[in-house]
C-alpha positions in Angstrom: 8.5 6.7 -1.0 9.0 5.2 2.5 6.7 3.2 4.8 5.5 5.1 7.9 5.7 3.2 11.1 6.3 4.0 14.8 9.8 5.1 15.4 10.5 2.5 18.2 9.1 -0.5 16.5 11.7 -3.3 16.3 11.2 -3.6 12.6 12.4 0.0 12.1 16.1 -0.8 12.7 15.9 -4.1 10.8 14.5 -2.5 7.7 16.9 0.5 7.9 19.8 -1.9 8.1 18.6 -3.4 4.8 18.7 0.1 3.2 14.9 0.3 3.1 13.7 3.9 3.5 11.7 4.1 6.7 10.2 7.5 7.5 9.8 8.7 11.0 6.4 9.8 12.2 7.7 13.4 12.7 8.9 13.7 9.2 5.8 12.1 7.7 3.6 14.6 9.5 5.4 17.5 7.8 4.8 16.2 4.3 1.9 17.6 2.3 0.5 14.2 1.2 -2.2 11.9 2.4 -0.6 8.5 3.1 -2.5 5.3 2.5 -3.9 3.9 5.7 -3.3 0.2 6.0 -4.3 -1.9 9.0 -2.4 -5.1 9.6 -4.3 -7.7 11.7 -1.4 -9.9 12.9 -2.6 -13.3 14.0 0.8 -15.0 13.9 2.4 -16.0 17.2 5.8 -14.7 15.9 4.5 -11.2 15.7 7.7 -9.2 15.4 9.0 -11.5 12.6 5.7 -11.2 10.8 5.6 -7.4 11.2 9.0 -7.1 9.7 8.3 -9.5 6.8 5.1 -7.7 5.7 6.4 -4.2 6.3 9.4 -5.1 4.1 7.0 -5.8 1.2 4.9 -2.7 1.8 7.9 -0.4 2.1 9.3 -1.1 -1.4 6.7 0.9 -3.3 6.5 4.5 -4.5 3.7 5.2 -2.0 3.7 6.5 1.6 1.9 4.0 3.8 0.7 4.5 7.3 0.5 1.2 9.2 -1.8 0.4 12.1 -1.0 -2.8 13.9 -4.1 -4.7 15.2 -4.3 -7.7 17.5 -7.1 -9.8 18.9 -8.4 -8.6 22.3 -10.0 -12.0 22.9 -6.8 -14.0 22.7 -3.7 -14.0 24.9 -0.5 -13.9 22.9 2.2 -16.0 24.5 5.2 -15.5 22.2 5.5 -11.7 22.4 5.8 -9.4 25.4 2.8 -7.6 26.7 4.8 -4.4 26.5 5.3 -4.8 22.8 1.6 -5.3 22.3 0.6 -2.4 24.5 3.1 -0.1 22.8 2.5 -0.8 19.2 -0.8 -2.7 18.8 -4.4 -1.6 19.0 -7.5 -3.6 19.4 -10.7 -3.6 17.3 -12.5 -1.4 19.9 -9.9 1.3 19.3 -10.3 1.5 15.5 -13.9 0.3 14.9 -15.0 3.9 14.1 -12.1 4.5 11.6 -11.9 3.8 7.8 -8.8 2.3 6.1 -7.6 2.2 2.5 -6.3 -1.4 2.9 -6.2 -4.2 5.3 -4.0 -7.4 5.6 -5.1 -10.4 7.6 -2.3 -12.8 8.3 -2.2 -16.6 8.8 -2.3 -18.4 12.1 -1.3 -21.8 13.3 -4.8 -23.0 14.0 -5.6 -24.8 10.7 -6.5 -28.1 12.2 -9.2 -26.6 14.3 -12.7 -25.9 12.9 -13.1 -22.2 12.5 -15.7 -22.0 15.2 -13.3 -23.7 17.6 -10.8 -21.0 17.4 -11.0 -18.9 20.6 -11.1 -15.6 18.8 -13.3 -16.6 15.9 -16.3 -14.5 17.1 -14.1 -11.4 17.2 -12.5 -12.2 13.9 -16.0 -12.6 12.3 -16.8 -9.1 13.6 -13.7 -7.6 12.2 -14.2 -9.3 8.8 -17.8 -8.0 8.7 -16.6 -4.5 9.6 -14.0 -4.6 6.8 -16.8 -4.8 4.3 -17.9 -1.3 5.2 -14.8 0.3 6.6 -11.9 -1.0 4.4 -11.5 -0.4 0.6 -9.5 -3.5 -0.1 -8.5 -6.5 2.1 -5.7 -9.0 1.5 -6.0 -12.3 3.3 -3.0 -14.6 3.7 -2.8 -18.4 4.3 -5.1 -19.3 7.2 -6.4 -15.7 7.1 -7.4 -16.5 3.4 -9.1 -19.7 4.4 -11.0 -17.9 7.2 -12.0 -15.0 5.0 -13.2 -17.1 2.0 -15.2 -19.2 4.4 -16.8 -16.3 6.3 -17.6 -14.2 3.2 -18.5 -17.0 0.7 -18.9 -20.2 2.5 -16.0 -22.0 0.8 -14.8 -24.8 3.1 -11.2 -25.9 3.9 -10.1 -29.5 3.7 -7.4 -31.3 5.8 -4.4 -32.5 3.9 -2.8 -36.0 4.4 0.4 -34.3 5.5 1.7 -30.7 6.0 2.2 -28.8 2.7 5.6 -27.2 3.3 8.2 -25.9 0.8 8.5 -23.7 -2.2 6.4 -24.7 -5.2 6.0 -23.7 -8.8 2.8 -21.9 -9.8 1.1 -20.8 -13.0 -1.4 -18.1 -13.7 -4.9 -19.1 -14.8 -4.8 -18.5 -18.5 -8.1 -16.5 -18.6 -6.7 -14.2 -15.9 -3.3 -13.2 -17.4 -4.4 -9.6 -17.4 -5.3 -9.4 -13.7 -3.4 -6.4 -12.2 -2.7 -8.5 -9.0 -0.3 -10.7 -11.1 0.7 -8.1 -13.6 4.4 -8.5 -14.5 4.5 -12.1 -13.2 6.3 -14.8 -15.2 4.2 -17.5 -16.7 5.6 -19.8 -14.0 6.7 -18.5 -10.6 7.6 -19.9 -7.2 6.1 -19.2 -3.8 6.3 -20.7 -0.2 3.5 -22.7 1.4 3.2 -23.9 5.0 -0.2 -25.4 6.0 -2.1 -28.5 7.0 -5.3 -27.7 5.1 -6.4 -26.4 1.7 -9.1 -24.7 -0.2 -9.9 -26.5 -3.5 -9.9 -24.9 -6.9 -13.2 -26.5 -7.9 -15.0 -25.0 -4.9 -13.7 -21.5 -5.8 -14.6 -21.9 -9.5 -18.1 -23.0 -8.5 -18.7 -19.7 -6.7 -20.0 -16.9 -8.9 -18.5 -14.1 -6.8 -15.0 -15.5 -6.9 -12.2 -15.8 -9.4 -9.3 -18.2 -9.4 -6.0 -16.4 -10.3 -3.1 -18.8 -9.8 -2.5 -22.5 -8.9 0.2 -25.1 -8.4 0.1 -28.7 -9.5 1.7 -29.7 -6.2 0.5 -27.1 -3.7 -3.0 -26.4 -5.1 -4.6 -23.0 -5.1 -2.3 -20.0 -4.6 -4.4 -16.9 -5.3 -8.1 -15.9 -5.8 -10.1 -12.8 -5.5 -13.7 -11.5 -5.4 -15.1 -10.3 -8.7 -15.6 -6.9 -7.3 -11.9 -6.7 -6.4 -12.5 -5.9 -2.8 -11.2 -9.1 -1.3 -8.0 -11.0 -2.2 -7.0 -14.5 -0.9 -3.4 -15.7 -1.1 -3.1 -19.2 0.4 0.7 -19.3 0.5 3.2 -17.2 2.4 4.9 -14.8 -0.1 6.1 -12.6 2.7 8.3 -15.4 4.2 12.1 -14.7 4.5 14.7 -17.1 3.2 15.1 -18.8 6.6 11.4 -19.0 7.8 10.6 -22.4 6.4 13.9 -23.7 7.9 13.0 -22.3 11.3 9.6 -24.0 11.1 11.3 -27.3 10.1 13.7 -27.2 13.0 10.8 -26.4 15.4 8.8 -29.3 14.0 11.7 -31.8 14.2 11.9 -30.9 17.9 8.3 -31.9 18.3 7.9 -35.0 16.1 10.1 -37.7 14.7 8.6 -37.6 11.2 8.4 -33.8 10.6 7.9 -33.1 6.9 10.8 -31.6 5.2 10.2 -28.4 3.1 10.1 -29.4 -0.6 12.2 -27.7 -3.3 13.8 -25.5 -0.6 17.2 -26.9 0.2 19.9 -27.4 -2.4 20.0 -31.1 -3.3 17.1 -31.5 -0.8 19.8 -31.5 1.9 18.7 -29.6 5.1 22.3 -29.2 6.1 22.8 -26.7 3.3 21.6 -23.1 3.4 18.2 -22.8 1.9 17.8 -20.7 -1.3 15.3 -18.0 -2.0 13.7 -17.9 -5.5 10.4 -16.2 -4.7 11.2 -12.7 -3.4 10.8 -10.8 -6.7 7.3 -12.2 -7.3 6.4 -11.7 -3.6 7.3 -8.1 -3.8 5.4 -7.6 -7.0 2.3 -9.2 -5.6 2.2 -6.7 -2.6 3.2 -3.8 -4.8 0.4 -4.6 -7.4 -2.2 -5.0 -4.7 -1.2 -1.8 -3.0 -1.0 0.2 -6.3 -3.9 -1.1 -8.4 -6.4 -2.1 -5.8 -5.8 0.4 -3.0 -4.1 3.6 -4.2 -5.6 3.8 -7.7 -9.2 3.2 -6.6 -9.6 4.2 -2.9 -11.5 7.4 -2.2 -9.4 10.5 -1.7 -11.3 11.1 1.6 -10.4 8.0 3.6 -13.7 8.3 5.5 -15.5 7.1 2.4 -13.3 3.9 2.2 -15.4 0.8 2.4 -18.6 2.5 1.4 -20.4 1.6 -1.8 -19.5 4.2 -4.4 -23.1 4.6 -5.4 -24.0 5.8 -1.9 -21.6 8.7 -1.9 -23.2 12.1 -2.6 -21.9 14.4 -5.3 -18.8 16.2 -4.2 -18.4 13.9 -1.2 -14.7 13.6 -1.7 -14.3 17.3 -1.0 -16.6 17.4 2.1 -17.0 15.3 5.2 -19.2 12.3 4.8 -22.6 12.2 6.5 -25.0 9.5 7.5 -24.5 6.1 9.1 -20.9 5.9 8.1 -20.0 8.5 10.8 -21.7 6.7 13.6 -19.4 4.7 16.0 -19.2 1.0 14.9 -20.5 -1.4 17.6 -17.2 -3.1 18.5 -18.5 -5.3 21.3 -17.6 -9.0 20.9 -20.1 -10.9 18.8 -21.7 -14.0 20.2 -21.0 -17.3 18.6 -24.5 -17.3 17.1 -23.3 -14.7 14.7 -20.3 -16.7 13.6 -21.5 -20.2 13.1 -21.4 -20.0 9.4 -20.6 -17.9 6.4 -22.4 -14.6 5.8 -25.5 -14.5 3.7 -24.4 -14.0 0.0 -27.1 -11.3 -0.2 -25.0 -9.1 2.1 -22.0 -9.4 -0.1 -23.2 -8.1 -3.4 -20.4 -6.7 -5.6 -19.6 -3.0 -5.0 -21.2 -0.7 -7.5 -18.6 0.8 -9.9 -18.8 4.5 -10.5 -17.5 5.4 -14.0 -16.2 8.8 -15.0 -18.9 10.7 -17.0 -16.4 12.5 -19.2 -15.8 10.8 -22.5 -12.3 9.1 -22.6 -9.6 10.9 -24.4 -7.9 9.4 -27.5 -5.0 8.4 -25.3 -7.3 6.6 -22.9 -9.5 5.0 -25.6 -6.7 2.9 -27.0 -6.5 1.0 -23.7 -10.2 0.2 -23.3 -10.2 -3.2 -24.9 -7.1 -4.2 -22.9 -8.7 -3.5 -19.6 -9.1 -6.7 -17.6 -12.5 -8.0 -16.6 -12.2 -7.6 -12.8 -13.8 -4.2 -12.6 -10.6 -2.3 -12.2 -10.9 1.3 -13.3 -8.0 3.6 -12.4 -10.1 6.7 -12.7 -13.0 5.6 -10.5 -13.7 7.5 -7.3 -11.1 10.2 -7.9 -11.3 13.9 -7.4 -12.8 15.9 -10.3 -9.9 18.3 -10.7 -7.2 17.3 -13.2 -4.2 15.9 -11.4 -0.7 16.9 -12.2 0.1 13.3 -13.2 -2.3 10.5 -14.1 -0.4 7.2 -13.9 -0.7 4.8 -16.8 -1.5 1.3 -15.2 -1.1 -0.6 -18.4 2.6 0.0 -18.9 
């Protein structure tokens, strides 16, 4: 199935040239299917390049995905035209009353600033707080992962002696080999990093609401998640193209004499040679697994229930319009700095209650019970009561 994006978005022609199926809005509207609603908060200065990279990953799945592009209203972007932003992007005030199946928060080149020094930090805090009640599953990337894990759980970042740049070998945490996010990954896999700060493994492991999924001996933490599977943190850049690190290196060499060279990236460590790509397969699998297992398989059929605690949904809510506070407009006014000086209270981030199907599992289902991983994933939770024509088997 294709990805659904605005017809005139620059990424449309680029993806079509790569033989990626991009569906026009007109055609999508005439299909009898509810697409997944995913909002992409793009904090990168190279917005068009980042759009294309992430949309490329989301498009290569069997799901129809409707993308909403989001930007910060409190920050003036200098590397993209205002016309592009006005045409394709929305601000938080435009979508604060809406609900989404998934959300992606990108990185940003502000790592050496304290979080509270970033000019749009109050607005970002407000969006991350809103995501807890209006988004079913959120994927944070690089600085977005550092910001998210700090805001929600108080895990600090630490400055590195030098920029961590290159493509590094990673391994899965042995106790998490069954996590659906990394399902299908090799025992060892490669992924790009490009950052000046890090979040340390011991800080994540010390937090009871977080799980460490993958690490690198050289690059440190790669992936972590919340135990309730609502928030994912990827501290690398799996979406990067083959040439992205090279472009960053050329930019850095124009600014400084001792720009760090990306490691394990150029053949024979020679920047004059064309860089190689050995991370695309795992990068695609990561996005596909997140979109399938943690968005499509578990999100409410009625998107207006996305982000709500399952235990709060009345019986039959998926067949009727939701009622209560969830329908009231969200206050999208910019938050004052007093609301963003530190992480949220842990009491406000209790794990989402899981709703299990009352019916006794069939014999076919029962054989998988002991193999289900421990992150709370249940492919039958929060689904319509009627028997579907096809129930996917997530363990194959």
